[in-house]
N, C-alpha and C positions, 0 to 999 in steps of 0.2 A: 338499109335504113341508117342514116346518119344522125347521130345524137346532136342536138343544138347546143347542149351545155355539157360541161364535164361532171361526171357523177362525183359525189362525196366518196371518201374511203369507206364509210359504213355501207352505203349502197353497193359499192363494188364488192365488199365482203359479202353481202346478201346475195348478189348475183353469182359470186363464185360458189357459195354454198348451195344454191339452187341447181347449179350446173354438176353437182356431185351426185344428184339422185335421179332415178329414171323418170322418164316423161310423165308417166301415169301418177307417180307420187309428187312429182313436180307440179303438176296441175292441182293436186290436192292441198300441197303446201301453199300455192299461190292464192287459192280460194281462202285458206285460213288466214293468210297474210292481208288479203283485201278485207276481210271482215274485221280483223284486228285494227287496221289502219282506218277503217270507218269509224270504229268506236272511239279511237284516239281523236279523230277529227270532231266527233260529236262532244267529247269531253272538252276539247279545246274551245268549241263554240259556248259551251255553258260556263267555262271558266272566264272567257271574255265578256259574255253578257253580264256575268255577275260582277265582275271587276269594274265594268263601266256603270252598272246600275244595281248596286247591293241592297238598296232599300227594299224593294218588294221581297226578296228572299228572306231578309231578315225579319220582316213583318210576318211573313207565313211561318217562319221558324218559331218566333215568339207565340204566334197564335197556336200552333201545333202543341207546343210545350204547355201552354196554359190549358188547352183542351184535354191534354194528357193528365194533367194534375186534377182536373175535374172529374176524371173518369170517363170521359166521353169516348165512344168507340171510334177507331181510325176510319172505319167506313160502315155504311149500313148495308147489310146483306139484302139481297132482292127477296121479297116475299114470294113464296111458291104458291 
């Protein structure tokens, strides 16, 4: 399989590190890396959304602070 683009030095370092461990542990490490990168993508999406449209988040934050000052609970537990 031929790579269409050149990998960054950071990516090459990650590949070299992965190659130093056995296949079983490499698969475990790859799964951890996938989850970590997924979290980073999610954070980036929120950061972009917030930077493009901060008003709703600012409004919600102000409302939460006001409700906290008024002693309102964060959530209502479900009745049993």
